[in-house]
C-alpha positions in Angstrom: -25.0 -29.7 -11.6 -22.3 -26.8 -12.3 -19.0 -27.2 -12.1 -16.2 -24.5 -10.7 -13.7 -22.9 -12.5 -11.1 -26.0 -10.6 -13.6 -28.3 -11.0 -15.4 -29.1 -7.7 -19.2 -28.8 -8.0 -21.5 -26.2 -5.9 -23.0 -28.4 -3.8 -18.6 -30.1 -2.7 -17.3 -26.8 -1.6 -20.7 -26.7 0.7 -20.0 -29.4 2.2 -17.1 -29.4 2.9 -17.8 -26.0 4.4 -20.5 -27.5 6.9 -18.0 -30.2 7.8 -15.1 -27.2 8.0 -17.4 -25.5 10.0 -19.2 -28.9 12.9 -15.0 -29.8 13.4 -14.4 -26.2 14.0 -17.0 -26.5 16.2 -15.5 -30.2 18.8 -12.4 -28.6 18.5 -13.7 -24.9 20.7 -15.3 -27.3 22.4 -13.1 -29.0 23.8 -11.1 -26.0 24.0 -13.0 -24.4 26.1 -13.2 -27.2 28.3 -9.3 -27.4 29.2 -9.6 -24.3 30.3 -12.8 -24.4 32.3 -11.0 -27.2 34.0 -7.0 -26.3 34.3 -9.3 -22.9 35.7 -10.6 -25.5 38.5 -8.0 -26.9 39.4 -6.0 -24.1 39.5 -8.6 -22.5 42.0 -9.1 -25.9 43.8 -5.2 -26.0 44.8 -5.2 -22.1 45.8 -7.7 -23.0 48.4 -6.9 -26.5 49.3 -3.5 -24.0 50.0 -4.4 -21.3 51.2 -6.6 -23.6 53.8 -3.0 -25.8 55.2 -1.5 -22.4 55.3 -3.7 -19.7 57.7 -3.8 -23.1 59.4 -0.2 -23.6 59.5 0.0 -19.4 60.8 -2.1 -20.4 63.7 -0.6 -23.3 64.7 3.6 -21.3 64.5 1.8 -18.8 66.8 0.3 -21.5 69.3 3.6 -23.0 69.5 5.6 -19.7 70.6 2.7 -19.8 73.3 3.6 -18.7 76.7 3.3 -20.2 80.3 0.2 -18.8 82.7 1.5 -15.9 84.6 -0.9 -13.7 87.1 1.2 -10.4 85.1 0.4 -11.0 82.2 -3.3 -12.8 81.0 -3.0 -14.9 78.4 -4.8 -16.7 76.7 -8.3 -16.5 76.5 -10.9 -18.6 73.7 -14.6 -17.7 73.4 -17.8 -16.8 70.7 -18.0 -12.9 70.3 -21.1 -11.2 70.1 -22.8 -12.7 67.3 -21.8 -16.5 67.3 -18.5 -15.9 65.7 -15.6 -18.0 67.8 -12.7 -15.6 68.3 -9.0 -16.0 70.6 -6.1 -14.1 71.5 -3.3 -14.9 73.3 0.3 -13.8 74.0 3.3 -15.9 72.4 6.9 -15.1 71.1 6.9 -15.5 67.8 7.0 -12.4 65.3 4.9 -12.6 62.0 6.7 -9.9 61.3 10.7 -10.3 61.7 11.4 -10.2 58.3 10.4 -6.5 58.3 11.3 -5.5 61.3 13.5 -6.3 64.9 11.4 -9.2 66.3 9.5 -8.3 69.6 9.9 -10.6 72.8 6.3 -10.6 73.5 3.4 -10.2 70.6 -0.3 -10.9 71.6 -2.1 -12.4 68.6 -5.6 -12.7 67.6 -7.3 -13.9 65.3 -11.1 -13.3 65.0 -13.6 -12.9 61.8 -15.8 -10.4 60.6 -19.0 -9.9 58.7 -17.7 -10.4 55.2 -18.6 -7.5 51.7 -18.2 -9.6 49.3 -19.8 -13.4 49.1 -23.5 -13.7 51.5 -23.5 -15.8 54.7 -19.2 -15.9 54.8 -17.1 -13.4 57.1 -13.7 -12.4 56.4 -10.9 -14.3 58.9 -8.1 -11.7 59.9 -5.4 -11.7 62.3 -4.2 -9.3 65.0 -1.2 -8.9 65.8 0.1 -5.8 68.8 3.4 -5.8 70.1 2.7 -4.6 73.2 2.4 -7.0 75.6 0.0 -4.7 77.3 -1.7 -3.3 74.2 -2.0 -0.3 72.4 1.1 -0.2 70.8 1.9 -1.3 67.0 -1.4 -3.0 66.1 -1.7 -4.2 63.2 -4.8 -6.2 60.9 -3.7 -8.5 58.2 -6.7 -10.0 56.3 -6.1 -14.1 55.4 -9.0 -14.7 53.3 -12.5 -12.2 52.9 -14.4 -16.0 52.2 -14.6 -18.4 55.8 -17.7 -19.6 56.0 -16.4 -21.6 59.2 -14.0 -20.9 61.7 -14.1 -23.3 64.6 -12.4 -23.6 68.2 -12.3 -26.2 70.2 -10.2 -26.1 73.6 -8.6 -29.2 75.2 -8.5 -29.3 79.2 -6.2 -32.7 79.7 -10.1 -34.7 80.1 -12.5 -33.5 77.0 -13.3 -30.5 74.8 -14.3 -27.3 75.1 -15.6 -24.7 73.0 -14.6 -21.5 74.6 -11.7 -21.1 77.3 -10.9 -18.6 80.7 -9.2 -20.6 82.7 -4.9 -18.8 83.7 -3.6 -20.8 81.5 -3.1 -22.1 78.3 -5.4 -25.7 77.3 -2.9 -28.5 75.9 -4.4 -27.8 72.8 -6.9 -26.3 70.2 -8.5 -28.0 67.2 -9.2 -25.1 63.8 -11.7 -25.5 61.7 -12.0 -24.1 59.0 -13.8 -24.3 55.5 -12.7 -21.7 53.2 -15.9 -21.2 50.7 -15.0 -20.5 46.7 -17.0 -20.0 43.2 -16.3 -22.3 40.8 -17.0 -23.0 37.8 -17.6 -26.9 37.2 -18.9 -26.5 34.0 -18.2 -24.4 30.8 -22.2 -24.4 30.1 -22.7 -24.5 34.3 -23.1 -21.6 36.2 -20.3 -21.4 38.7 -20.9 -23.0 41.6 -20.4 -22.5 45.5 -18.0 -24.9 46.9 -16.5 -25.3 50.3 -13.2 -26.5 51.2 -12.6 -27.9 54.8 -9.3 -28.5 56.8 -8.7 -29.4 60.5 -5.9 -29.8 62.6 -5.9 -30.1 66.4 -2.2 -27.8 67.8 -0.6 -29.1 70.7 0.5 -26.2 73.0 3.8 -27.4 74.6 3.0 -24.7 77.5 -0.4 -25.7 77.9 -1.9 -26.8 81.3 
């Protein structure tokens, strides 16, 4: 057997290289798996936090909902022509208070529109108008562009309704939000659609 100058045979060197290559492959696979797992945890946490943040925003707006007024009909909830839930009401809360002087009344609406990024998803918007009569200072804020479901139910004191058209606001609103995300659950696995669901019942102090 031919021996190299340093005292190792060619076969020994080849075996060593194979062992090093196998070890490197194993370490790389472990590293790649750790990266994928970390990214999945981060994206899962972010989606869960976003769900809760949107619900908190809706709850805050509804908490400032005004009592019924003949001059200012202020609460409507229903289904649009596309079958999606929408909600509009007057509130004393102004989300832009940190940017500008707070308005006395703000007309707020939560609506969805067909999404462009994910098939079957809708984009959820919060629309606010400083002028309670409408038409002035309108501002749209995109809350999420991959909403699978945005459902609203209205409690009248005896049961839940899918729509609301009474002069006064309901006693409570139940909000269900489902966000769609594409997560890679394995280093070799293709990205898969994952749903994140959050729901809350919001009591309206000024409700009927």
